[in-house]
C-alpha positions as CSV (number, residue, x, y, z in Angstrom):
1,M,16.7,11.7,48.6
2,Q,14.4,9.9,50.9
3,P,13.0,6.6,49.7
4,S,9.5,7.9,49.9
5,E,10.1,11.0,48.1
6,E,12.3,8.9,45.2
7,I,9.3,6.7,44.8
8,K,6.9,9.6,44.6
9,S,9.0,11.2,41.9
10,K,9.0,8.1,39.8
11,L,5.3,6.9,39.9
12,D,2.3,8.7,38.8
13,I,-0.4,8.7,41.0
14,V,-3.1,8.3,38.2
15,D,-1.3,5.1,37.0
16,V,-0.8,3.6,40.5
17,L,-4.7,4.4,41.3
18,R,-5.9,2.9,38.2
19,D,-5.0,-0.5,39.6
20,Y,-7.7,-0.2,42.3
21,I,-10.4,2.2,40.7
22,Q,-11.8,3.3,37.5
23,L,-10.7,6.8,36.8
24,K,-12.4,9.1,34.2
25,P,-11.1,12.3,33.0
26,A,-12.8,15.4,34.9
27,G,-11.4,18.9,33.5
28,T,-7.6,18.7,34.3
29,S,-8.4,16.0,37.0
30,F,-9.7,12.8,37.4
31,R,-13.0,11.4,39.1
32,A,-14.5,8.1,40.3
33,L,-16.5,6.2,42.8
34,C,-14.8,6.4,46.1
35,P,-13.5,2.8,47.1
36,F,-13.7,3.8,51.1
37,H,-17.5,4.5,51.2
38,R,-20.8,3.8,49.5
39,E,-21.8,6.5,46.8
40,K,-23.8,6.5,43.4
41,T,-22.2,9.7,42.4
42,P,-18.6,10.2,41.9
43,S,-17.1,12.3,44.9
44,F,-13.3,10.8,44.5
45,M,-10.9,13.4,42.7
46,V,-7.4,12.9,41.9
47,S,-5.1,15.5,40.4
48,P,-2.1,14.6,38.2
49,E,-0.6,18.0,38.4
50,K,-0.2,18.1,42.4
51,Q,-0.2,13.9,42.8
52,I,-2.8,14.2,45.5
53,W,-6.3,12.5,45.8
54,H,-9.4,13.7,48.0
55,C,-13.0,12.3,48.5
56,F,-15.5,14.9,48.8
57,G,-17.9,12.4,50.6
58,C,-16.0,10.7,53.1
59,G,-13.4,13.5,53.6
60,K,-10.4,11.1,53.0
61,G,-7.6,12.3,51.1
62,G,-3.6,12.5,50.7
63,D,-1.0,11.4,48.5
64,I,0.3,8.2,46.7
65,F,1.3,6.3,49.9
66,S,-1.8,7.8,51.9
67,F,-4.2,5.7,49.5
68,I,-2.0,2.9,49.4
69,K,-2.0,2.5,53.3
70,E,-5.9,3.1,53.6
71,I,-6.9,0.9,50.5
72,E,-4.3,-1.9,51.6
73,G,-5.1,-1.5,55.2
74,I,-1.2,-1.8,55.8
75,N,1.1,1.2,57.6
76,F,3.7,3.5,56.0
77,I,6.6,1.1,56.3
78,E,4.7,-1.6,54.3
79,S,3.1,1.0,51.6
80,L,7.0,1.7,50.8
81,R,7.7,-2.0,50.6
82,L,4.9,-2.4,48.1
83,L,5.6,0.6,45.8
84,A,9.2,0.5,45.9
85,P,9.4,-2.4,43.3
86,K,6.9,-0.6,41.0
87,A,9.3,2.2,41.3
88,G,12.4,0.7,40.7
89,V,13.6,1.9,44.0
90,E,15.7,-0.6,46.1
91,L,14.7,0.1,50.1
92,K,17.8,-0.4,52.4
93,K,17.0,-3.2,55.1
94,I,15.2,-1.6,58.0
95,D,17.0,-1.6,61.4
96,P,15.3,-4.5,63.5
97,K,15.4,-2.3,66.3
98,I,12.9,0.3,64.6
99,S,11.1,-2.4,62.8
100,S,7.5,-2.6,63.9
101,E,6.0,-6.0,65.0
102,R,3.9,-6.2,62.1
103,N,6.9,-5.9,59.9
104,K,8.8,-8.5,62.0
105,I,6.1,-10.7,61.5
106,L,5.9,-10.2,57.7
107,D,9.8,-10.8,57.5
108,I,9.4,-14.0,59.5
109,L,6.5,-15.4,57.0
110,D,8.3,-14.4,54.1
111,V,11.1,-16.5,55.1
112,S,8.8,-19.3,56.3
113,R,7.1,-19.2,52.9
114,K,10.5,-19.9,50.9
115,F,11.5,-22.5,53.5
116,F,8.2,-24.6,53.2
117,H,8.5,-24.1,49.2
118,D,11.9,-25.4,49.2
119,N,10.7,-28.3,51.4
120,L,8.2,-29.4,48.7
121,L,10.6,-29.1,46.0
122,E,13.6,-30.8,47.6
123,K,12.8,-32.8,50.4
124,K,12.7,-36.8,49.7
125,E,10.2,-36.7,52.6
126,A,7.8,-34.8,50.3
127,E,7.8,-36.9,47.5
128,P,4.1,-38.0,48.4
129,A,3.0,-34.3,48.6
130,R,4.5,-33.6,45.1
131,G,2.4,-36.9,43.9
132,Y,-0.9,-35.9,45.5
133,L,-0.8,-32.4,44.0
134,S,0.5,-33.7,40.8
135,E,-2.7,-35.8,41.0
136,R,-4.7,-33.2,41.6
137,G,-3.7,-31.7,38.2
138,L,-1.3,-28.9,39.6
139,K,1.5,-27.9,37.2
140,E,4.9,-27.2,38.2
141,K,4.6,-23.4,37.2
142,T,1.2,-23.2,39.4
143,I,3.1,-24.8,42.1
144,A,5.9,-21.9,42.3
145,E,3.2,-19.2,41.6
146,W,1.3,-19.9,44.3
147,Q,4.3,-20.9,46.4
148,I,2.8,-24.3,47.8
149,G,4.9,-25.7,50.3
150,Y,5.3,-28.8,52.7
151,S,6.1,-29.0,56.3
152,T,8.2,-31.8,57.3
153,D,7.9,-34.5,60.2
154,S,10.1,-32.2,62.3
155,W,9.4,-30.8,65.9
156,N,11.6,-27.6,65.3
157,D,13.3,-27.6,61.9
158,L,11.4,-24.4,61.2
159,I,12.1,-23.0,64.4
160,I,15.9,-23.8,64.2
161,F,16.2,-22.2,60.7
162,L,14.5,-19.0,61.7
163,K,16.8,-18.6,64.5
164,T,20.1,-18.7,62.2
165,K,18.2,-15.9,60.2
166,G,18.2,-13.7,63.3
167,F,14.6,-14.0,64.5
168,R,13.8,-14.9,68.1
169,E,11.6,-17.5,69.6
170,N,8.9,-15.2,70.8
171,E,8.7,-13.4,67.4
172,I,8.2,-16.9,65.9
173,F,5.3,-17.8,68.3
174,S,3.8,-14.2,67.5
175,A,3.6,-15.0,63.8
176,G,1.5,-18.1,64.6
177,L,4.4,-20.6,63.4
178,S,5.0,-22.1,66.9
179,V,3.2,-23.4,69.7
180,K,4.2,-23.4,73.5
181,K,4.7,-26.5,75.1
182,E,2.6,-26.9,78.1
183,G,4.4,-26.2,81.5
184,A,7.7,-25.2,79.6
185,Q,9.1,-21.8,77.9
186,S,10.3,-23.9,74.8
187,F,8.3,-24.2,71.4
188,Y,7.6,-26.4,68.6
189,N,6.4,-26.3,65.0
190,R,2.6,-25.8,64.5
191,F,2.7,-27.4,60.9
192,R,4.2,-31.2,60.9
193,R,3.8,-33.5,58.1
194,R,1.3,-31.1,56.0
195,I,0.9,-29.3,52.6
196,I,1.2,-25.6,53.0
197,F,-0.7,-22.9,51.2
198,P,0.4,-19.3,51.9
199,I,-2.4,-16.8,52.6
200,N,-1.7,-13.3,51.3
201,E,-3.1,-10.0,51.9
202,V,-4.6,-8.3,49.0
203,S,-1.0,-6.5,48.5
204,G,0.5,-9.8,48.0
205,N,2.4,-9.9,51.4
206,T,2.2,-13.5,53.2
207,V,0.1,-13.1,56.3
208,A,-0.7,-16.8,57.3
209,F,-0.9,-20.2,56.2
210,S,-3.2,-23.1,55.5
211,A,-2.0,-26.5,56.3
212,R,-3.5,-29.6,54.7
213,V,-2.9,-33.0,56.2
214,M,-1.5,-35.8,53.8
215,P,-3.8,-37.6,51.9
216,G,-4.6,-41.0,53.4
217,Q,-4.1,-39.5,57.0
218,E,-7.3,-37.9,57.2
219,E,-8.6,-40.4,59.8
220,T,-6.0,-40.4,62.1
221,E,-5.0,-36.8,62.2
222,K,-6.6,-35.3,65.3
223,M,-6.4,-31.4,64.3
224,G,-8.6,-31.7,61.4
225,K,-7.8,-31.9,57.8
226,Y,-6.9,-28.2,57.6
227,I,-5.3,-26.1,60.2
228,N,-4.7,-22.5,59.7
229,S,-2.5,-20.0,61.1
230,P,-4.0,-18.3,64.4
231,Q,-5.1,-14.7,64.5
232,T,-2.2,-12.6,64.8
233,A,-1.2,-8.7,64.6
234,I,-1.3,-9.0,60.9
235,Y,-3.7,-12.1,60.3
236,N,-7.8,-11.8,60.7
237,K,-9.5,-14.2,58.8
238,S,-12.4,-12.1,58.3
239,R,-10.1,-9.7,56.8
240,I,-8.8,-11.8,54.2
241,I,-9.9,-13.4,50.9
242,F,-7.7,-16.3,49.4
243,G,-6.6,-15.3,45.7
244,L,-7.5,-11.7,45.9
245,D,-3.8,-10.5,45.4
246,K,-3.6,-12.3,42.3
247,A,-7.3,-12.1,40.9
248,K,-8.1,-8.4,41.7
249,L,-7.0,-6.9,38.5
250,H,-8.9,-9.7,36.7
251,I,-11.9,-9.0,38.6
252,K,-11.6,-5.4,37.9
253,K,-11.2,-6.1,34.1
254,L,-14.2,-8.8,34.2
255,D,-16.3,-6.7,36.6
256,L,-17.0,-9.8,38.3
257,A,-15.7,-11.7,41.2
258,I,-16.5,-15.7,41.7
259,L,-16.3,-16.8,45.1
260,V,-15.7,-20.1,45.9
261,E,-15.1,-22.0,49.4
262,G,-11.7,-24.1,48.7
263,Q,-8.2,-23.0,48.0
264,M,-7.7,-25.7,45.7
265,D,-10.7,-24.5,43.6
266,V,-9.2,-21.1,43.2
267,I,-5.7,-22.7,42.2
268,T,-7.3,-24.9,39.8
269,A,-9.5,-22.0,38.2
270,H,-6.5,-19.9,38.0
271,Q,-4.3,-22.4,36.4
272,N,-7.0,-22.8,33.7
273,G,-7.5,-19.2,32.8
274,F,-10.2,-18.3,34.9
275,K,-8.4,-15.9,37.0
276,N,-11.2,-13.8,38.5
277,V,-11.9,-16.4,41.0
278,I,-11.3,-15.9,44.8
279,A,-12.2,-18.1,47.9
280,S,-13.6,-17.3,51.3
281,S,-11.8,-19.9,52.9
282,G,-14.8,-21.9,54.4
283,T,-16.3,-18.8,56.2
284,A,-19.3,-16.5,55.4
285,L,-18.6,-13.2,53.6
286,T,-18.0,-10.5,56.4
287,Q,-18.4,-6.9,55.8
288,E,-14.6,-6.2,55.7
289,Q,-14.4,-8.8,52.8
290,I,-17.1,-7.1,50.9
291,I,-15.5,-3.8,51.3
292,L,-12.2,-5.4,49.6
293,I,-14.2,-6.8,46.6
294,K,-16.1,-3.9,46.0
295,R,-12.7,-1.9,45.4
296,Y,-12.6,-3.9,41.9
297,T,-16.4,-4.6,41.3
298,N,-20.2,-4.5,42.5
299,N,-20.7,-7.8,41.0
300,I,-20.3,-11.1,42.5
301,A,-21.1,-14.6,42.1
302,L,-21.2,-17.7,44.5
303,A,-20.0,-20.9,43.4
304,F,-20.0,-23.1,46.5
305,D,-20.2,-27.1,46.7
306,M,-23.5,-28.1,45.6
307,D,-24.2,-30.0,49.1
308,K,-26.2,-28.7,52.0
309,A,-23.5,-27.1,53.7
310,G,-22.4,-25.2,50.4
311,E,-25.9,-24.0,50.2
312,M,-25.9,-22.9,53.6
313,A,-22.6,-21.2,53.3
314,A,-24.2,-19.1,50.3
315,E,-27.2,-18.1,52.0
316,R,-25.1,-16.9,55.1
317,G,-23.3,-14.7,52.9
318,L,-26.0,-13.1,51.1
319,K,-27.3,-10.8,53.7
320,T,-24.0,-9.0,53.9
321,A,-23.3,-8.7,50.0
322,L,-27.1,-7.4,49.5
323,Q,-26.9,-5.1,52.1
324,S,-23.9,-3.6,50.4
325,E,-25.7,-2.9,47.3
326,M,-23.7,-5.8,45.4
327,N,-25.0,-7.5,42.6
328,V,-25.0,-11.3,43.8
329,K,-25.8,-14.3,41.5
330,I,-25.3,-17.7,42.0
331,I,-23.7,-20.4,40.0
332,E,-25.1,-23.7,39.8
333,V,-21.9,-25.8,39.5
334,P,-22.6,-28.8,37.2
335,N,-20.9,-32.3,36.8
336,G,-18.9,-32.2,39.9
337,K,-19.4,-31.9,43.7
338,D,-17.1,-28.5,43.3
339,P,-15.6,-26.1,41.0
340,D,-12.3,-27.8,41.1
341,D,-13.5,-31.2,39.7
342,C,-15.7,-29.2,37.1
343,I,-13.1,-27.0,35.7
344,K,-10.8,-30.2,35.6
345,N,-13.4,-32.4,33.9
346,N,-14.8,-29.9,31.6
347,P,-13.8,-26.1,31.6
348,S,-16.3,-25.5,29.0
349,E,-19.1,-26.5,31.4
350,W,-17.8,-24.2,34.0
351,E,-18.0,-21.5,31.5
352,K,-21.4,-22.1,30.8
353,A,-22.4,-22.3,34.4
354,V,-21.1,-18.9,34.9
355,F,-22.6,-17.3,32.1
356,A,-26.0,-19.1,33.3
357,A,-25.5,-17.7,36.8
358,K,-28.8,-16.6,38.3
359,P,-29.4,-13.7,40.5
360,V,-29.5,-14.6,43.9
361,I,-33.4,-13.8,44.7
362,G,-34.3,-15.8,41.7
363,Y,-32.2,-18.4,42.6
364,L,-33.9,-18.8,45.8
365,I,-37.5,-18.3,44.3
366,D,-36.5,-21.1,41.9
367,K,-34.9,-23.4,44.8
368,T,-37.9,-23.0,47.2
369,A,-40.4,-23.7,44.4
370,K,-38.8,-27.3,43.7
371,E,-38.6,-28.1,47.4
372,L,-42.2,-27.0,48.5
373,D,-45.6,-27.7,46.8
374,L,-46.9,-24.0,46.6
375,S,-50.5,-25.1,46.1
376,Q,-50.4,-25.8,49.9
377,I,-51.0,-22.5,52.1
378,E,-48.6,-23.7,54.7
379,N,-45.8,-24.0,52.0
380,K,-46.9,-20.6,50.4
381,Q,-46.3,-18.9,54.0
382,T,-42.9,-20.9,54.4
383,A,-41.6,-19.8,51.1
384,V,-42.5,-16.1,51.9
385,K,-41.0,-16.1,55.3
386,K,-37.7,-17.6,53.7
387,I,-37.2,-15.2,50.9
388,L,-39.2,-11.9,52.0
389,P,-36.2,-11.1,54.5
390,V,-33.7,-11.8,51.7
391,I,-35.6,-9.2,49.6
392,S,-35.7,-6.8,52.3
393,D,-32.1,-6.8,52.7
394,L,-31.5,-5.4,49.1
395,G,-30.2,-1.9,48.9
396,S,-32.0,-1.0,45.9
397,K,-35.7,0.0,46.2
398,I,-36.0,-0.7,42.4
399,E,-34.5,-4.3,43.0
400,R,-37.1,-4.8,46.0
401,D,-40.1,-3.9,43.9
402,F,-39.0,-6.0,41.2
403,W,-38.5,-9.3,43.2
404,L,-41.6,-8.4,45.4
405,N,-43.6,-9.0,42.1
406,K,-41.8,-12.2,41.0
407,L,-42.2,-13.6,44.5
408,A,-46.0,-12.7,44.4
409,E,-46.3,-14.5,41.1
410,K,-44.7,-17.7,42.0
411,V,-46.5,-18.0,45.5
412,S,-49.9,-16.5,43.9
413,V,-50.4,-14.2,46.6
414,N,-51.6,-10.6,46.4
415,E,-48.4,-8.5,46.1
416,S,-50.0,-5.7,48.3
417,Y,-49.9,-8.2,51.2
418,L,-46.1,-8.8,50.6
419,L,-45.6,-5.3,50.1
420,E,-47.0,-4.5,54.0
421,A,-45.0,-7.4,55.3
422,L,-42.0,-6.0,53.3
423,N,-42.5,-2.4,55.0
424,Q,-43.0,-4.0,58.2
425,S,-39.7,-5.8,58.1
426,L,-38.0,-2.5,56.7
427,L,-39.6,-0.6,59.7
428,A,-38.1,-3.1,62.3
429,K,-34.7,-3.0,60.8
430,A,-34.8,0.8,60.9
431,G,-35.9,0.5,64.6
432,G,-39.3,2.2,64.0
433,S,-37.8,5.8,64.5
434,Q,-39.8,8.9,63.9
435,N,-38.5,12.4,62.9
436,Q,-38.7,14.8,65.8
437,K,-40.6,18.2,65.7
438,I,-38.0,21.1,65.6
439,N,-39.1,23.9,68.0
440,S,-38.6,27.6,67.4
441,A,-35.1,27.5,69.4
442,S,-33.6,24.7,67.4
443,E,-35.0,26.6,64.0
444,K,-33.3,29.9,65.2
445,K,-30.2,27.8,65.8
446,E,-30.3,26.5,62.3
447,V,-30.6,29.8,60.7
448,I,-27.3,31.0,62.6
449,Q,-25.7,27.7,61.5
450,E,-26.8,28.3,58.1
451,K,-25.3,31.7,57.9
452,T,-22.0,30.4,59.6
453,A,-21.9,27.8,57.1
454,R,-22.2,30.4,54.2
455,E,-19.1,32.4,55.8
456,E,-17.3,29.4,56.2
457,R,-17.7,28.3,52.4
458,L,-16.7,31.4,51.5
459,S,-13.6,31.3,53.5
460,E,-12.7,28.0,51.8
461,L,-13.3,29.3,48.5
462,L,-10.9,32.3,49.3
463,L,-8.3,29.7,49.7
464,V,-9.2,27.8,47.0
465,F,-8.7,30.8,44.8
466,I,-5.3,31.9,46.5
467,I,-4.2,28.1,46.0
468,K,-5.0,27.9,42.4
469,F,-3.7,31.5,41.7
470,P,-0.8,32.0,44.1
471,Q,-0.3,35.4,42.8
472,L,-3.5,36.6,44.9
473,L,-2.1,35.7,48.1
474,G,-0.2,39.0,48.5
475,Y,-3.6,40.9,47.6
476,A,-5.5,38.7,50.2
477,I,-2.9,39.5,52.9
478,S,-3.2,43.4,52.5
479,H,-6.8,43.4,52.3
480,I,-8.2,40.7,55.1
481,D,-7.0,39.7,58.2
482,P,-6.8,36.1,59.6
483,I,-9.3,37.3,62.1
484,E,-12.0,37.9,59.4
485,I,-11.9,34.3,58.1
486,V,-14.3,31.7,59.7
487,A,-13.5,28.6,61.0
488,E,-10.3,27.7,62.7
489,K,-9.1,25.2,59.8
490,N,-9.7,27.9,57.3
491,K,-7.7,30.3,59.6
492,S,-4.9,27.8,59.9
493,I,-4.3,27.5,56.6
494,Y,-4.3,31.0,55.9
495,R,-1.7,32.1,58.6
496,N,0.6,29.3,57.3
497,L,0.1,30.6,53.8
498,I,1.2,34.0,55.1
499,I,4.2,32.5,57.1
500,Y,5.3,30.5,53.9
501,Y,4.7,33.7,52.0
502,N,6.8,35.9,54.3
503,N,9.6,33.4,54.5
504,I,10.2,34.0,50.4
505,N,12.8,37.0,49.8
506,N,11.4,40.2,49.5
507,S,12.5,40.5,45.9
508,Q,10.3,37.4,45.2
509,K,7.2,38.4,46.8
510,E,4.9,40.1,44.4
511,E,5.5,39.2,40.8
512,S,7.4,36.3,41.4
513,F,5.6,34.3,44.3
514,D,3.4,32.6,41.9
515,I,6.2,31.2,40.0
516,F,8.4,30.4,43.3
517,F,5.3,28.9,44.8
518,N,5.1,25.3,44.4
519,F,2.1,23.5,45.6
520,K,4.2,20.0,46.5
521,N,6.7,22.2,48.3
522,F,4.3,24.2,50.4
523,R,2.4,20.9,51.1
524,F,5.7,19.3,52.3
525,W,6.3,22.3,54.4
526,L,2.9,22.3,56.1
527,S,3.1,18.6,56.8
528,Q,6.6,19.1,58.4
529,T,5.3,22.1,60.4
530,E,2.0,20.4,61.5
531,S,3.9,17.0,62.5
532,Q,6.4,19.4,64.4
533,N,4.1,21.7,66.3
534,N,0.8,19.4,66.4
535,I,-1.3,22.6,64.8
536,S,-4.1,20.4,63.9
537,D,-4.6,19.6,67.4
538,S,-6.0,22.9,68.3
539,F,-9.3,22.7,66.4
540,D,-11.6,20.1,64.7
541,C,-10.4,19.2,61.2
542,G,-13.8,17.6,60.3
543,Q,-13.7,14.6,57.8
544,E,-10.2,15.9,56.6
545,G,-8.3,14.7,59.7
546,S,-5.3,16.9,59.1
547,L,-4.2,20.1,57.9
548,T,-2.5,18.7,54.9
549,N,-5.9,16.7,54.0
550,F,-7.8,19.9,54.1
551,L,-5.2,21.5,52.0
552,D,-5.4,18.6,49.3
553,K,-9.2,19.3,49.5
554,L,-8.9,22.9,48.6
555,A,-6.6,22.3,46.0
556,L,-9.1,19.6,44.3
557,I,-11.7,22.2,44.4
558,G,-9.9,24.5,42.4
559,D,-9.1,21.8,39.6
560,K,-12.7,20.5,39.9
561,D,-14.9,23.4,40.0
562,F,-12.8,26.4,38.6
563,Y,-10.7,24.5,36.0
564,D,-11.7,26.9,33.4
565,F,-10.7,30.0,35.3
566,D,-8.1,32.3,34.2
567,Y,-6.4,34.8,36.4
568,E,-8.6,37.7,36.0
569,K,-11.7,35.6,36.6
570,G,-10.4,34.1,39.6
571,K,-9.1,37.9,41.0
572,A,-12.5,39.2,40.5
573,E,-14.1,36.1,42.3
574,T,-11.5,36.8,45.1
575,I,-12.4,40.5,45.5
576,K,-16.0,39.6,45.9
577,I,-15.4,37.1,48.5
578,I,-13.0,39.4,50.6
579,L,-15.8,42.1,50.4
580,A,-18.4,39.5,51.7
581,L,-16.0,38.3,54.6
582,K,-15.3,41.9,55.7
583,K,-18.9,43.1,55.6
584,S,-19.7,40.2,57.6
585,S,-17.2,40.7,60.1
586,L,-17.8,44.3,60.4
587,A,-21.8,43.4,61.0
588,K,-21.0,40.8,63.5
589,R,-18.7,43.5,65.6
590,M,-21.3,46.1,65.1
591,K,-23.9,43.9,66.5
592,D,-21.5,43.1,69.5
593,I,-21.1,46.7,70.4
594,E,-24.9,47.7,70.1
595,K,-25.2,45.1,72.7
596,L,-22.4,46.5,74.8
597,I,-24.1,49.9,74.8
598,R,-27.3,48.8,75.8
599,E,-25.6,47.3,78.8
600,E,-23.6,50.2,79.8
601,E,-26.5,52.4,79.1
602,K,-28.2,50.4,81.8
603,R,-25.8,51.0,84.2
604,A,-25.4,54.5,83.4
605,D,-21.8,54.5,82.4
606,K,-22.1,57.3,79.9
607,N,-18.1,57.5,79.1
608,L,-17.8,54.1,78.2
609,S,-20.9,54.4,76.0
610,G,-19.6,57.1,74.3
611,E,-16.1,55.4,73.2
612,L,-18.4,52.7,72.0
613,L,-20.6,54.8,69.9
614,K,-17.6,56.5,68.5
615,E,-16.0,52.8,67.5
616,F,-19.6,51.9,66.1
617,K,-19.4,54.9,63.8
618,L,-16.1,54.0,62.6
619,L,-17.1,50.6,61.9
620,S,-20.2,51.8,60.0
621,D,-18.0,54.3,58.1
622,E,-15.8,51.6,57.2
623,L,-18.5,49.2,56.1
624,N,-20.1,52.1,53.8
625,D,-16.9,52.6,52.3
626,L,-15.9,49.1,51.5
627,N,-17.6,49.1,47.8
628,N,-15.2,52.0,46.6
629,I,-12.0,50.5,48.4
630,Y,-12.4,47.2,46.5
631,K,-13.2,48.7,43.1
C-alpha cells in the first residue's frame, strides 16, 4: 500500500480538519465557514463517509491531503511528512535525486536546528548564552520546547557539519545558512556568536532562524541586535507568524489570538500558560498573516510595546485586520515596557490587561482625546482626519455606524457631517464606479444564459443522484445520451461513469453495480484517468479546477441537499430530470432544423427541405411521446 493510501486509511478527515476549523453536523455530513475565503454563511462541506471536502463558495475541494496542502501552504510530500506521524505511518527516506528544493531545504534546516540546540546545551562557549536565557527567566523545558540554540564563533563549523550529512555548499547557501565570500566561490557561516531562535511555519517545520547578538555586544555588532535568515524558497517573512505552530489550537479553543512584537514575549507568555500568544516579528500585519490567523479565530488583540514605535506598529497593522472583518482590540500593557516584562513581574496584571482590552476604534478615540484638546476646532479636524479613515476600513456597516456615532459624540460634531465624509471616503476607495445600463442585446444574452444555466444545473443534479444512488446509472445510460447532457464538465463525468460501468463484469451490472460501485474506488480511478489523459484540459472546470474536485462537489451536494432521499424518491427525481433534459435537447434540435429549412427554401432546394421536414416531424413525435415513455 502506498504511504498516502495507508495514511488516509488510518486518519479520519473530520478529526484532522477539526484541528483547523469548527465543524458542525449537517445531515450525514459536516459544515463550516470556509478557511480559504471570506464568508458569513457556511458553504464548506465535509463527508466522513466519502472522506472528502468541498467549498461551494470558492470551489476548492479534495481529500485530506489537498486540504493540508492548501491550509498549510505546502506541497504533497510535505503533507505526507505532516500527516504520517498522526497516522503512525513511517515514511521511507526520499531519494535526494527526486527530492524537491523545498524538501531539501527543510531537511537542512531541521539538521541545523538540532546542531544549534546541541551547541547551546553542550558547548563551553555557550555558557554566557545559557546564563542570559536563565536571567530572562526561561526554564530548561522551555528552551527544549522552542529548540533555542547557539551559533559559535566559528566561520565554518555548521557548513562542515552539514557537508558530512551529505548536503552540498550551494544547497546550504540556498537554505540561507551561509554567505558567499566576495570574489570567491567559498562560503562562511551566516550566524556567529548569537543565540538562535528557530522560526517555524504553521505546520511546525523550521523554515528560518532569528539570531540575537550576545548581551553586551550590541554596540559593537555592526549587523544589528537581531539578524534573520534571508528570504528563501521556503521562507517569506510576510507569510510567517512566530509561535503560531504552537499556539494555533489554543487560539482556536480560546477564540482569541494575542499578537506581540518580540519572540521573547511569545516564549515567556507560553511558559507562563498564556499559549494563545504569537508574534509579528517586528513587521506590520500582512494579508497573508491575517489569512493564517483567521483559520483559527476572528478575534485578535494587539499588545505591542507601549513606546512610540510600538504604537505605530499597532496602527500600521490595523488596516489589514479591519478590512478582513476581524474583531481587533488593543491591550494596554501595564507595569512594564513590553509583555515579557509584564508577564514575568506580575502575570495577574497581564490577565487583567487582556480582559480589559479595548476595541481598536475606541482605543484610538480615547488616545486621541488624551493627546488633543478637543475644544479647539483645529484639533477636532485633526481627530476626525486621523480616526475616520480607520472607521472606513471596517468591513461591517453596523460597526462603522456605531463608531461614527461615538466619534461624533467625542468631538461634538454633527454625525451627518461625519457620515457624508465617510461616504466620500468609501466612494473613493471603491473608485467611484457606476453600474452601466444594460442594453437590449445584453438582456437577450442574459435570458439565453439563464436557460443554459438551468439545463446545466439539471445535468449536475442528474449526476448527483447517480452518484448517490449508483443503481440509477444503468437506467440513465439506457435513456439519455451524453450529448444531451449540458456543459462539458458534466458530459465528461457522465462519460467516465459509463466507461467505469462498462468495465464491470456483465453479471454485476444491473442489480449489483450499486454494491460493487465504491465512490472512493471510482474517485481514485477518475483521478488516475484524468492525470494520464489530461481530460480536464479540454474544458473549463470552473472553480473546481479538476474533474476529481468537481466529482467531490457533486457527491457532497447529494449528502447536503438530499440526505433524506431514499432510492425511490431519487429515481423519481432522476426520471423528471432526464425528461426535462431530453425535451430541451429535442427543442433545440428542432429550432436548428427550422432555421436550416428557411435557408434551404430561400435557395429553392426542395429535396433537402423535404428531408429536413421529415426529421423535424420525427423529432416532434418523439417530443410528444416523451411523457409516455418515461412513465
